[in-house]
C-alpha positions in Angstrom: 73.3 127.5 132.2 70.8 124.7 131.3 71.1 125.2 127.6 74.9 125.4 127.8 75.0 122.2 129.8 72.9 120.5 127.2 75.2 121.7 124.4 78.2 120.3 126.3 76.3 117.0 126.8 75.7 116.8 123.1 79.3 117.4 122.2 80.6 114.9 124.8 78.0 112.3 123.7 78.9 112.6 120.1 82.6 112.1 120.9 81.9 109.1 123.2 79.5 107.5 120.8 81.9 107.9 117.8 84.8 106.5 119.7 82.7 103.6 121.1 81.4 102.9 117.6 84.9 102.8 116.1 86.2 100.4 118.8 83.2 98.1 118.4 83.5 98.2 114.6 87.2 97.4 114.8 87.1 94.6 117.4 83.6 93.2 116.9 81.9 94.0 113.5 81.2 97.0 111.4 77.5 96.5 111.7 77.7 96.5 115.5 79.6 99.8 115.5 77.2 101.3 113.0 74.3 100.3 115.3 75.8 102.0 118.4 76.5 105.2 116.5 73.0 105.2 115.0 71.5 104.8 118.5 73.6 107.7 119.8 72.7 109.9 116.8 69.0 109.1 117.3 69.1 110.0 121.0 71.0 113.2 120.3 68.4 114.3 117.7 65.7 113.4 120.1 67.2 115.7 122.8 67.6 118.5 120.3 64.0 118.4 119.2 62.8 118.2 122.8 64.9 121.2 123.7 63.5 123.2 120.8 59.9 122.2 121.8 60.4 123.2 125.4 62.1 126.5 124.5 59.3 127.3 122.0 56.6 126.6 124.7 58.2 128.3 127.7 60.6 130.8 126.1 60.6 134.6 126.9 59.4 135.4 123.4 55.6 135.6 123.7 54.8 136.2 120.1 52.2 133.6 119.3 52.9 132.6 115.7 56.7 132.1 115.8 56.5 130.1 119.0 53.6 128.0 117.7 55.4 127.4 114.4 58.6 126.3 116.2 56.6 124.0 118.4 54.8 122.4 115.4 58.1 122.0 113.6 59.6 120.3 116.6 56.6 118.0 117.0 56.8 117.1 113.3 60.5 116.3 113.7 59.7 114.0 116.6 57.2 112.1 114.6 59.6 111.7 111.8 62.3 110.6 114.3 60.1 107.9 115.7 59.5 106.6 112.2 63.3 106.6 111.6 63.7 104.7 114.9 61.2 102.1 113.8 63.2 101.6 110.6 66.5 101.3 112.5 64.9 98.7 114.8 63.9 96.7 111.7 67.5 96.8 110.2 69.9 96.9 113.1 70.2 94.9 116.4 68.0 96.4 119.1 70.4 95.8 121.9 73.2 97.8 120.3 70.8 100.5 119.3 69.7 100.8 123.0 73.3 100.9 124.1 74.0 103.9 121.8 70.7 105.5 122.9 71.8 105.4 126.5 75.1 107.1 125.9 73.7 110.7 126.1 71.8 109.9 129.2 74.8 108.3 130.9 76.8 111.5 130.0 74.0 113.6 131.6 74.1 111.5 134.8 77.9 111.8 135.0 77.9 115.5 134.4 75.2 115.9 137.1 77.4 113.9 139.5 80.4 116.1 138.6 78.4 119.2 139.3 77.6 117.8 142.8 81.1 116.4 143.6 83.4 119.1 142.2 82.3 122.0 144.5 82.4 119.8 147.6 84.9 120.0 150.4 85.9 116.3 150.0 86.8 116.8 146.4 89.0 119.8 147.2 90.7 117.8 149.9 91.2 114.8 147.5 92.8 117.0 144.8 95.0 119.0 147.2 98.0 116.9 146.1 98.6 115.2 142.7 99.2 111.7 144.1 95.6 110.6 144.4 95.1 111.5 140.7 98.2 109.5 139.8 96.9 106.5 141.7 93.5 106.7 139.9 95.3 106.8 136.5 97.4 103.8 137.5 94.4 101.8 138.6 92.5 102.7 135.4 95.5 101.7 133.2 95.9 98.4 135.1 92.2 97.7 134.8 92.2 98.4 131.0 95.3 96.1 130.6 93.5 93.3 132.5 90.3 93.7 130.5 92.2 93.8 127.2 94.2 90.6 128.1 91.0 88.8 129.2 89.2 89.8 126.0 92.2 88.7 123.9 92.3 85.3 125.7 88.6 84.8 125.3 88.7 85.6 121.6 91.6 83.4 120.9 90.0 80.3 122.3 91.5 76.8 122.1 94.1 76.1 119.4 92.7 74.7 116.2 94.3 73.3 113.1 96.3 70.3 112.1 98.5 70.4 115.3 95.6 70.4 117.8 93.8 67.1 118.1 90.0 66.9 118.1 88.3 65.1 120.9 85.6 62.7 120.0 82.4 62.6 122.2 83.7 59.5 123.9 87.0 61.0 124.8 89.1 59.4 122.0 91.0 61.5 119.6 89.4 61.9 116.2 91.6 62.1 113.1 92.1 65.5 111.7 92.2 66.1 108.0 95.3 67.8 106.8 95.0 71.3 105.5 96.3 72.3 102.0 99.7 73.9 102.1 100.2 77.5 101.3 100.4 78.1 97.6 99.1 74.6 96.7 96.3 76.0 94.6 98.1 78.8 93.0 98.3 81.3 95.9 98.8 81.7 99.6 95.8 80.4 101.5 94.5 82.2 104.6 92.3 80.8 107.3 88.9 79.7 106.1 90.2 78.8 102.6 90.4 82.3 101.4 93.3 83.7 99.5 95.4 86.3 101.3 95.1 89.7 99.8 97.6 92.5 99.6 97.6 95.6 101.8 94.5 97.6 101.8 93.8 101.3 102.4 92.0 102.7 105.4 88.3 101.9 105.2 86.1 104.8 104.1 82.5 105.4 104.9 81.3 103.7 101.8 83.4 100.6 102.5 82.0 100.5 106.1 78.5 100.6 104.7 79.3 97.8 102.2 80.7 95.6 105.0 77.8 96.4 107.4 75.2 95.5 104.7 77.0 92.8 102.6 73.7 91.6 101.1 72.3 95.0 100.1 72.5 95.9 96.4 72.8 99.6 97.1 75.7 99.0 99.4 77.6 97.0 96.8 76.8 99.7 94.2 78.2 102.4 96.4 81.3 100.4 97.1 81.8 99.7 93.4 81.5 103.3 92.4 83.1 104.9 95.5 85.9 106.6 93.5 83.5 108.3 91.2 81.2 109.3 94.2 84.1 110.8 96.1 85.3 112.7 92.9 81.8 114.1 92.3 81.3 115.0 95.9 84.6 117.0 96.0 83.7 118.8 92.8 80.3 119.7 94.2 81.9 120.9 97.5 84.3 123.2 95.5 81.4 124.5 93.5 79.5 125.3 96.7 82.5 127.1 98.2 83.0 129.1 95.0 79.3 130.0 94.9 79.3 131.1 98.6 82.4 133.2 98.1 81.1 135.0 95.0 77.4 135.4 95.5 77.7 138.7 97.4 81.1 140.2 96.8 82.1 143.0 99.2 84.7 145.8 98.9 86.0 144.7 102.3 85.9 140.9 101.8 85.1 138.4 104.6 87.3 135.4 105.4 85.9 133.1 102.7 85.9 135.7 99.9 89.4 136.8 101.0 90.8 133.3 101.0 89.3 132.4 97.6 90.5 135.7 96.1 94.0 135.0 97.4 94.1 131.5 95.8 92.8 132.9 92.5 95.2 135.8 92.4 98.2 133.6 93.3 97.4 131.0 90.6 96.7 133.7 88.0 100.1 135.4 88.6 102.0 132.0 88.7 100.4 130.7 85.5 100.6 133.9 83.5 104.4 134.1 84.3 104.7 130.8 82.5 102.4 131.2 79.6 102.8 135.0 79.0 100.3 137.8 79.1 98.8 137.0 75.7 97.8 133.3 76.3 98.0 133.1 80.1 94.6 134.6 81.1 92.9 132.4 78.5 94.0 129.2 80.2 94.2 130.2 83.8 90.6 129.1 84.6 91.2 125.5 83.4 94.7 125.2 84.9 93.8 126.9 88.2 90.7 124.7 88.5 92.8 121.6 87.8 95.2 122.5 90.6 92.5 123.2 93.2 90.6 120.0 92.2 93.6 117.8 92.4 94.8 119.3 95.7 91.3 118.8 97.2 91.2 115.2 96.1 94.8 114.6 97.4 94.0 116.0 100.8 90.5 114.5 101.1 91.9 111.1 102.0 93.5 112.5 105.1 90.1 113.1 106.6 88.9 110.0 108.7 86.6 107.7 106.8 87.2 109.5 103.5 89.3 108.6 100.5 91.6 110.3 98.0 90.2 109.7 94.5 93.7 110.3 93.1 94.9 107.1 94.7 93.0 105.3 92.0 94.5 105.0 88.6 91.2 105.5 86.9 90.9 109.1 88.2 94.5 110.1 87.4 94.2 108.6 83.8 91.0 110.5 83.3 92.7 113.8 84.4 95.7 113.1 82.2 93.6 112.3 79.2 91.7 115.6 79.6 95.0 117.5 79.7 96.3 115.6 76.6 93.1 116.2 74.5 92.9 119.8 75.5 96.6 120.4 74.6 96.1 118.8 71.2 93.0 121.0 70.7 95.1 124.0 71.6 97.7 122.9 69.0 95.1 122.5 66.2 93.4 125.8 67.1 96.5 128.0 67.4 98.7 126.4 64.8 96.2 124.8 62.4 96.5 121.3 60.9 99.5 122.2 58.8 101.2 124.0 61.7 100.5 121.1 64.1 102.1 118.6 61.6 105.0 121.0 61.2 105.3 121.1 65.0 105.3 117.4 65.3 107.9 117.1 62.5 110.3 119.4 64.5 109.8 122.6 62.5 112.1 121.7 59.6 113.5 124.8 57.9 116.6 123.4 56.3 117.8 120.4 54.3 119.1 118.7 57.4 115.8 119.4 59.2 113.8 117.9 56.4 116.1 114.9 56.3 115.5 114.3 60.1 111.7 114.4 59.7 111.3 110.6 59.5 113.1 110.4 62.8 111.7 113.4 64.6 108.0 112.8 63.7 107.7 109.4 65.4 109.8 110.6 68.4 107.5 113.6 68.9 104.3 111.5 68.5 105.6 109.0 71.0 106.5 111.9 73.3 103.0 113.3 73.1 101.5 109.8 73.9 103.9 109.4 76.8 102.8 112.7 78.5 99.4 111.4 79.8 101.0 108.2 81.0 103.7 110.0 83.0 101.1 112.5 84.4 98.7 109.7 85.5 101.3 107.3 86.9 103.2 109.9 88.8 100.2 111.3 90.6 98.7 107.8 91.3 102.0 106.4 92.5 102.7 109.2 95.0 99.2 109.4 96.5 98.7 105.7 96.7 102.2 105.4 98.2 101.2 108.0 100.9 98.1 105.9 101.8 100.1 102.7 102.0 102.7 104.4 104.2 100.1 105.7 106.6 98.4 102.2 106.7 101.8 100.5 107.3 102.7 102.7 110.3 99.2 102.7 111.7 99.2 98.9 111.5 102.7 98.9 113.2 101.2 101.1 116.0 98.4 98.6 116.5 100.9 95.7 116.5 102.7 97.3 119.4 99.7 96.4 121.5 100.6 92.7 121.1 103.9 92.8 123.1 103.3 95.9 125.3 99.7 94.9 126.2 98.6 98.5 126.0 94.8 99.2 125.7 95.4 101.5 122.7 97.9 101.5 119.9 100.6 104.1 119.3 99.8 106.8 116.6 103.0 106.1 114.6 101.4 107.5 111.5 100.9 111.0 112.9 104.3 112.4 111.7 103.6 111.2 108.2 100.3 113.0 108.1 102.2 116.3 108.0 104.5 114.9 105.3 101.4 113.9 103.3 100.1 117.5 103.5 103.4 118.6 101.8 103.6 115.9 99.2 99.9 116.2 98.3 100.4 119.9 97.6 103.6 119.3 95.6 102.0 116.6 93.5 99.1 118.9 92.6 101.6 121.6 91.7 103.7 119.3 89.6 100.7 118.0 87.7 99.6 121.6 87.0 103.0 122.9 86.1 103.6 120.1 83.6 100.2 120.6 82.1 101.0 124.3 81.7 104.3 123.5 80.0 102.5 121.1 77.7 100.2 124.0 76.7 103.1 126.3 76.3 104.8 123.9 73.9 101.7 123.8 71.7 101.4 127.6 71.5 103.1 129.6 68.7 106.6 130.5 69.8 107.2 133.4 67.3 104.7 135.6 69.1 106.6 135.1 72.4 109.8 136.2 70.7 108.1 139.2 69.1 106.7 140.2 72.5 110.1 139.9 74.2 111.8 141.9 71.4 109.2 144.6 71.6 109.5 144.8 75.4 113.3 145.1 75.0 113.0 147.9 72.5 110.6 149.8 74.7 113.0 149.6 77.6 115.8 151.1 75.4 113.5 153.8 74.2 112.8 154.8 77.8 
């Protein structure tokens, strides 16, 4: 019972600390929210190490060496944790760190009070009808509304600007300099003299770190290369999943091996149906990996504090260029240089065909160059549009707080998350299918005709 209680305390503390850090980072500063979450995480790790140390010293397992080894490992972890706490105190505000540190202990106290109150006769009498609970909910909602209004009024402060007059120390009105009009210096001017920016995506973990440590060089470096970092992280994650699924294959597969085999078999059958049995298996690894990688990047932005690399034009252009270069390589390898030029010229086989070569050759070359542009812009536009749609409706849900005075905004973006799941999958499929068709157009067509003719003749023979 004791260890189960501690496990529930850890889960509850993690949720409470994460929500508190998000609220503080949103309404106060990212650095403050990071400090609260760091204090909560430090306290939770401290409780975990203390639990392992106590279990190792007082557990039922009396074997000397394993218990001693676990105890030494827990003590070493505590020493390292104290060093990490000292570093956090040097970097982050101590008051906010202590507030986060106290969250797990507050949860323990509240759970202890609940264990004493819930079995009591007074609590059963109180919960006999639902009206006391309704009254408690109404009181809490009214209190949250009053606190949010008081906080908003305290933060707004007195009116400033060209309309509000400034009072001199002697009580007389001091003249106020006029502010430059919007667009006077070549753009709309926001408060503080900064130019207004366009809509931004949801902040990811690297953006939060960059805002929490604006003067740190490593934070600026992470923010500058965040698209590349997320792309490499997703690729590494897919490699780890593939390694775990194939390192010990079983005749009766487990859930992970079964899921990976289902994806591979489905993609193999789908792509071979397009390319044919002769060339299909050769290009299934590339095209299948392309689909899985793009799908993972599309969906990764739906995870809180993560980002979709495909919402950046740099990533989609890189993917499209890889497909373009590989398709041209396939053309040179399968057709040869003369065959590739003949393909670009429209395969002229008659006088009219040769007469149209000056027209067909530039058209085909322009079409080949347009393929990566269409692939890159289509994927980028759809994924970036999804992100902007989610941001717009999330902002609208927060704006509702202004005239309803609710303590929390409405999750208006929730229905569009399910739409994003569908469109992300469709965009990965469209990119892969078009790439497959580009490969098919570069492959020799006579072989496909011979295969189809031979298949027809074999059916007649049967």
